[in-house]
C-alpha positions as CSV (number, residue, x, y, z in Angstrom):
1,M,8.8,-25.1,6.9
2,K,9.8,-22.5,9.2
3,L,10.5,-19.3,9.0
4,A,12.3,-16.5,11.0
5,Y,9.7,-13.4,10.5
6,V,11.6,-10.3,10.7
7,S,10.5,-6.4,11.2
8,T,11.8,-4.0,12.6
9,F,8.2,-3.3,14.0
10,D,5.7,-5.9,16.1
11,S,4.2,-7.6,13.2
12,R,1.9,-9.8,15.9
13,T,-0.1,-7.3,16.4
14,L,-2.4,-4.4,14.4
15,K,-2.4,-2.3,18.5
16,G,-0.1,-0.2,19.5
17,K,2.5,1.6,17.2
18,N,2.5,-0.5,13.7
19,E,4.2,0.8,10.7
20,W,3.7,0.2,7.3
21,S,-0.2,0.4,7.7
22,G,-0.7,-2.9,9.2
23,T,1.2,-4.5,6.4
24,G,3.6,-6.8,8.0
25,Y,0.7,-8.1,10.3
26,H,-1.2,-9.5,7.5
27,I,2.1,-10.3,5.8
28,A,2.8,-12.9,9.0
29,Q,-1.2,-14.0,9.3
30,C,-1.2,-14.8,5.4
31,L,1.5,-17.1,5.6
32,K,0.4,-18.5,8.7
33,K,-2.6,-19.3,6.7
34,Q,-0.5,-21.3,4.3
35,L,0.5,-23.6,7.6
36,I,4.2,-22.0,7.4
37,S,5.9,-21.8,11.0
38,L,6.6,-18.1,11.9
39,E,9.4,-17.2,14.8
40,Y,9.0,-13.6,15.1
41,I,12.3,-11.2,15.4
42,G,10.9,-7.9,16.3
43,P,10.6,-5.4,16.9
44,L,13.9,-4.5,16.9
45,E,15.4,-1.8,19.1
46,D,17.1,1.4,18.6
47,S,20.4,1.9,21.2
48,V,20.3,4.8,23.1
49,T,23.1,6.4,21.5
50,L,22.0,5.5,18.0
51,R,18.6,7.7,18.7
52,A,20.9,10.4,19.9
53,I,23.2,10.3,17.0
54,G,20.1,10.4,15.0
55,K,18.8,13.3,16.5
56,L,21.6,15.7,16.3
57,K,22.0,14.2,12.7
58,R,18.3,15.4,12.0
59,H,18.7,19.1,14.0
60,Y,21.9,19.5,11.4
61,Y,20.3,18.6,8.6
62,E,17.1,20.5,9.5
63,F,18.1,23.4,10.6
64,V,21.6,24.0,9.0
65,R,21.5,22.1,5.8
66,H,17.7,22.8,5.2
67,K,17.6,19.4,4.0
68,N,15.1,16.6,5.0
69,Y,16.8,13.8,6.9
70,Q,15.7,10.4,7.3
71,K,17.6,7.4,9.4
72,N,16.2,4.3,7.7
73,A,19.0,3.4,5.8
74,D,21.9,5.1,8.7
75,P,24.4,2.3,8.7
76,L,25.0,2.1,12.0
77,T,21.5,1.4,12.6
78,L,21.1,-1.2,9.9
79,K,24.0,-2.9,11.6
80,H,22.6,-3.0,15.2
81,Y,19.4,-4.1,13.1
82,A,21.2,-6.8,12.1
83,S,23.2,-7.9,15.0
84,Q,20.1,-8.3,17.0
85,V,18.5,-10.7,14.3
86,A,21.8,-12.5,14.3
87,Q,21.7,-13.1,18.1
88,K,18.0,-14.6,17.9
89,L,18.6,-16.6,15.0
90,N,20.9,-18.7,17.0
91,S,17.9,-19.5,18.9
92,T,16.0,-20.7,16.4
93,Q,15.7,-23.8,14.1
94,A,14.6,-21.7,11.0
95,D,14.9,-22.5,7.7
96,L,14.7,-19.2,5.8
97,V,14.9,-15.6,6.9
98,F,11.8,-13.7,5.9
99,S,12.0,-10.1,6.2
100,A,8.9,-7.2,5.7
101,T,10.8,-4.5,4.2
102,V,14.5,-4.8,3.3
103,N,16.3,-2.4,6.6
104,P,16.9,-5.5,9.0
105,I,18.6,-7.4,6.0
106,A,21.0,-5.3,4.6
107,Y,23.7,-6.5,6.6
108,L,22.9,-9.3,8.0
109,E,25.2,-12.3,8.1
110,C,23.8,-15.9,8.3
111,D,23.7,-19.4,7.2
112,C,19.8,-19.1,5.8
113,P,18.2,-18.5,2.8
114,I,16.9,-14.7,3.0
115,A,14.1,-13.5,1.2
116,F,11.6,-10.3,1.4
117,W,8.3,-8.6,0.5
118,A,8.5,-4.5,-0.2
119,D,6.3,-2.5,-2.1
120,G,9.2,-0.4,-3.5
121,T,12.8,0.7,-4.2
122,F,14.4,3.6,-2.5
123,A,15.0,4.5,-6.5
124,N,10.9,4.3,-6.7
125,I,10.2,6.7,-3.8
126,Q,13.1,9.5,-4.0
127,N,11.4,12.7,-4.9
128,F,8.3,10.6,-5.6
129,Y,6.9,10.7,-1.8
130,P,7.4,14.6,-0.2
131,Q,9.4,13.3,2.9
132,Y,11.8,11.5,0.9
133,S,12.6,14.4,-1.2
134,N,15.4,17.1,-0.8
135,L,17.6,14.5,1.3
136,P,21.4,14.5,2.1
137,E,23.6,13.3,0.0
138,E,24.8,11.3,3.3
139,V,21.1,9.4,3.3
140,I,20.9,9.2,-0.6
141,R,24.1,7.2,-0.9
142,D,23.4,5.1,2.3
143,W,20.1,4.1,1.2
144,H,20.9,3.2,-2.1
145,Q,23.8,0.8,-0.7
146,M,21.2,-0.6,2.0
147,E,19.1,-1.6,-1.5
148,R,22.1,-2.9,-3.2
149,L,23.1,-5.0,-0.3
150,A,19.6,-6.3,0.6
151,L,19.3,-7.5,-3.2
152,Q,22.9,-9.0,-2.8
153,K,22.0,-11.1,0.2
154,S,18.6,-12.6,-1.0
155,K,17.8,-15.7,-2.6
156,L,14.2,-14.0,-3.4
157,A,13.1,-10.6,-3.9
158,I,9.5,-9.9,-3.5
159,Y,7.3,-6.9,-4.7
160,S,3.8,-5.7,-4.6
161,S,4.2,-4.5,-7.9
162,D,5.6,-4.7,-11.5
163,W,7.0,-1.0,-11.2
164,A,9.1,-1.5,-7.9
165,A,10.5,-5.1,-9.4
166,R,11.4,-3.3,-12.6
167,S,13.3,-0.7,-10.2
168,A,14.9,-3.8,-8.4
169,V,16.5,-4.8,-11.4
170,N,17.2,-1.9,-13.7
171,D,18.1,0.4,-10.8
172,Y,20.2,-2.1,-8.4
173,G,21.2,-4.7,-10.8
174,A,19.0,-7.6,-9.1
175,D,18.8,-10.9,-10.7
176,P,15.6,-11.0,-12.4
177,E,15.1,-14.6,-11.7
178,R,15.3,-13.9,-8.1
179,V,12.6,-11.1,-8.4
180,K,9.1,-11.8,-8.3
181,V,5.9,-9.5,-7.9
182,V,2.8,-10.5,-5.5
183,P,0.4,-7.7,-5.0
184,F,-0.9,-7.2,-1.4
185,G,-4.4,-8.0,-0.9
186,S,-6.9,-6.3,0.9
187,N,-6.9,-5.9,4.5
188,T,-10.9,-6.6,5.2
189,D,-12.1,-10.1,4.0
190,S,-15.2,-9.7,1.6
191,P,-18.6,-11.3,3.6
192,F,-19.7,-11.9,-0.1
193,S,-19.8,-14.9,-2.9
194,S,-20.0,-13.7,-6.1
195,E,-23.5,-14.5,-6.3
196,T,-24.4,-12.2,-3.2
197,I,-22.2,-9.5,-4.4
198,K,-24.5,-9.0,-7.1
199,D,-27.2,-8.0,-4.7
200,V,-24.9,-5.6,-3.4
201,I,-24.4,-3.8,-6.7
202,A,-28.4,-4.2,-7.5
203,S,-28.8,-2.0,-4.5
204,R,-27.1,1.3,-5.7
205,T,-29.0,3.7,-7.0
206,S,-28.4,4.4,-11.0
207,D,-29.7,8.0,-10.7
208,R,-27.3,9.3,-8.1
209,C,-23.6,8.5,-8.1
210,K,-21.9,8.1,-5.1
211,L,-17.8,9.1,-4.6
212,L,-15.7,7.7,-1.8
213,F,-12.5,9.6,-1.2
214,L,-11.1,7.5,1.8
215,T,-7.2,8.4,2.8
216,I,-5.6,10.5,5.7
217,D,-3.8,12.7,2.7
218,W,-6.3,15.0,1.0
219,E,-3.3,16.7,-0.8
220,R,-0.8,14.0,-2.2
221,K,-3.8,11.7,-2.7
222,G,-5.8,14.0,-5.0
223,G,-8.7,15.2,-3.1
224,D,-8.9,18.6,-4.8
225,V,-9.6,16.3,-8.2
226,A,-12.2,14.2,-6.7
227,F,-13.9,17.2,-5.5
228,Q,-13.9,19.3,-8.9
229,V,-14.9,15.7,-10.5
230,A,-18.0,15.9,-8.1
231,K,-18.6,19.7,-8.5
232,K,-18.3,19.1,-12.5
233,L,-20.7,16.1,-12.3
234,N,-23.5,18.1,-10.3
235,Q,-22.9,20.9,-13.1
236,S,-23.5,18.9,-15.8
237,G,-26.4,17.0,-14.2
238,L,-25.7,13.9,-12.5
239,Q,-26.3,13.9,-9.1
240,T,-23.4,13.2,-6.9
241,E,-22.1,13.0,-3.8
242,L,-18.7,13.1,-2.7
243,T,-17.6,11.4,1.0
244,V,-14.6,12.4,2.3
245,V,-13.3,9.8,5.0
246,G,-10.0,10.1,7.2
247,C,-8.9,14.0,6.6
248,Q,-10.9,17.0,5.9
249,P,-11.6,18.8,2.6
250,S,-9.0,21.7,1.7
251,I,-10.8,23.7,-0.8
252,K,-11.1,27.0,-1.8
253,E,-14.4,27.6,-1.1
254,P,-17.2,26.9,1.5
255,L,-18.0,23.4,1.8
256,P,-21.1,22.7,-0.4
257,D,-24.2,20.2,0.1
258,F,-22.5,17.6,-1.9
259,V,-19.5,16.9,0.4
260,K,-19.8,14.9,3.3
261,A,-17.0,15.4,5.4
262,L,-16.6,12.2,8.0
263,G,-13.4,13.0,9.5
264,F,-11.4,9.9,10.6
265,I,-12.8,6.3,11.4
266,S,-10.1,4.1,12.7
267,K,-10.6,0.4,11.6
268,S,-9.2,-1.0,14.9
269,T,-12.5,-0.9,16.5
270,K,-15.4,-3.0,15.2
271,E,-17.6,-0.3,14.5
272,G,-15.1,1.8,12.8
273,K,-14.2,-1.3,10.8
274,Q,-17.9,-1.8,10.2
275,K,-19.0,1.7,9.4
276,I,-15.9,2.1,6.7
277,Q,-17.3,-1.4,5.3
278,E,-21.1,0.4,4.3
279,L,-19.5,3.3,3.5
280,I,-17.9,1.5,0.3
281,M,-20.6,-0.9,-0.7
282,D,-22.9,2.2,-0.7
283,S,-20.5,3.9,-2.9
284,H,-20.7,3.6,-6.8
285,F,-16.7,4.4,-7.2
286,L,-13.4,4.7,-4.9
287,I,-11.9,7.5,-6.4
288,L,-7.9,8.2,-5.6
289,P,-6.4,10.5,-8.2
290,T,-3.0,10.0,-6.4
291,L,0.1,12.1,-7.2
292,A,2.4,9.4,-5.3
293,D,1.4,6.0,-4.2
294,C,3.2,2.3,-4.2
295,S,0.9,-0.2,-3.4
296,P,-2.6,1.4,-1.9
297,I,-4.3,-1.2,-0.5
298,V,-7.8,0.8,0.0
299,L,-8.0,0.0,-3.5
300,C,-8.4,-3.6,-3.1
301,E,-10.6,-3.4,-0.1
302,A,-12.8,-1.5,-2.6
303,N,-12.8,-4.3,-4.7
304,A,-13.7,-6.7,-2.1
305,L,-16.9,-4.9,-2.0
306,G,-17.8,-4.9,-5.4
307,V,-16.6,-0.9,-5.9
308,P,-14.3,-0.4,-8.7
309,C,-11.7,2.3,-8.7
310,L,-10.4,5.4,-10.2
311,S,-7.3,6.2,-9.7
312,T,-4.3,7.4,-11.4
313,T,-1.3,5.7,-13.5
314,V,1.3,6.4,-10.9
315,G,3.7,4.0,-9.0
316,G,2.3,0.1,-8.4
317,I,-1.4,1.2,-8.8
318,P,-0.9,-0.4,-12.7
319,T,-0.5,-3.6,-10.8
320,I,-3.6,-3.4,-8.6
321,V,-5.9,-1.5,-11.2
322,R,-6.5,-2.7,-14.7
323,N,-8.5,-0.7,-16.9
324,G,-12.1,-2.3,-17.7
325,L,-11.4,-5.0,-15.3
326,N,-11.4,-3.1,-12.0
327,G,-11.3,0.7,-12.6
328,Q,-10.0,3.1,-14.7
329,L,-6.9,4.7,-14.5
330,F,-5.5,8.2,-15.6
331,D,-2.5,10.3,-16.2
332,E,-1.8,13.1,-13.3
333,N,-2.2,15.7,-16.0
334,T,-5.5,14.4,-17.5
335,K,-8.3,16.7,-17.7
336,I,-11.6,16.6,-14.7
337,T,-13.7,16.0,-17.7
338,E,-11.9,12.5,-19.1
339,Y,-13.3,11.5,-15.5
340,C,-16.6,13.0,-15.7
341,D,-17.4,11.6,-19.2
342,Y,-16.0,8.0,-18.1
343,I,-18.8,8.3,-15.1
344,T,-21.1,9.5,-16.9
345,H,-21.0,7.2,-19.7
346,L,-21.4,4.5,-17.2
347,F,-24.3,5.7,-15.6
348,D,-25.8,6.2,-19.6
349,N,-25.3,2.9,-19.7
350,Y,-25.6,1.2,-16.5
351,S,-25.4,-2.1,-17.2
352,D,-22.0,-1.7,-18.2
353,Y,-21.4,-0.1,-14.6
354,Q,-22.9,-3.0,-12.9
355,R,-20.4,-5.3,-15.2
356,L,-17.6,-3.4,-14.4
357,A,-18.4,-3.5,-10.4
358,L,-18.9,-7.6,-10.7
359,S,-15.6,-8.1,-12.6
360,S,-13.8,-5.7,-9.7
361,F,-15.1,-8.4,-6.9
362,N,-14.0,-11.4,-9.4
363,E,-10.4,-9.3,-9.5
364,Y,-10.1,-9.1,-5.9
365,Q,-11.3,-13.0,-5.4
366,S,-8.6,-14.0,-8.0
367,R,-5.6,-12.2,-7.4
368,L,-6.4,-9.1,-4.5
369,N,-6.9,-10.9,-1.3
370,W,-3.7,-12.6,1.1
371,K,-5.3,-16.2,0.6
372,V,-4.0,-15.9,-2.7
373,A,-0.8,-13.7,-2.1
374,G,-0.5,-16.6,0.7
375,K,0.0,-19.4,-1.7
376,M,1.9,-17.4,-4.5
377,V,5.0,-16.9,-1.5
378,K,4.6,-20.2,-0.3
379,N,5.6,-21.5,-3.6
380,F,8.2,-19.3,-4.2
381,L,9.9,-19.9,-0.5
382,E,9.8,-23.7,-0.9
383,N,11.5,-23.3,-4.3
384,I,14.2,-22.0,-2.7
């Protein structure tokens, strides 16, 4: 099987400008490991004229209309992308067009079957993420149209969560038979087996709780909740540390001793990647009380190292985290005491924590890794 693998960005590498947090690269790698041949089509370019038009529209909407302009679904840009893809398809022998996200294929006309893998629809993210709120009517209209066209053209629409797949069917009328769910995998392979992970879990102290908050966005990802949980646990008698990686804590008081703010650590370097792995392995929980997320891969990465996740029932997260198996999910308006009661109970019954940590690793091995994801996608593609 040979795929024309389409992306607006360069999916061959993690270096340089790589949108979508490297997910497009990892999708390509997981397909290649299934012995699927890829013909890369991308990065796709904007013309000078389209860039100028986009800049003018942004200035108009932001400074005159006070709206948040996004060009992602602009029809002229999408048609330009489709033209580039169609032209490059003429020189390939691809059996199928496979796209990371829907943008490049909405207006694509070709003889090959089309498939894509995405983490959400526009109906999912509108007024969910700050940058997709207060949008002009033009942008809203164009984005819905892009989603509809892509779903109409595609023989297979893969989403990383049930939340996104439901939206494709309910909001855009997609054929349920053509819509599939395949969660993304951890971007970090685990060096452990089911046996060796037990030693990692056993090495975690039972008299001090270590929470890890790993993200670049303190506010949207629920940094204040993570801080309040750590603070309350300390007040209640369970010695707790909160390690913050990727951003600086934004709190209305001096930073207490129980918070360790390490700033941004780049995964693109061997040293940075190793440091983050060590921080995850040393933690009891990854805590991510996020307000808006589609499919945060950091949850899979925590499970890959035997670390359960504490997160929220928003977006696609319930597809990743299953209560009692690889963590616990809380509602957005959950009280801080409920987080603390859950954590305290596990520390009072520490063997239960260890079983949860081992179960978290099993969830990674069975369904939250790119090898499993690649096999599932390959099977779906072969059916086309």
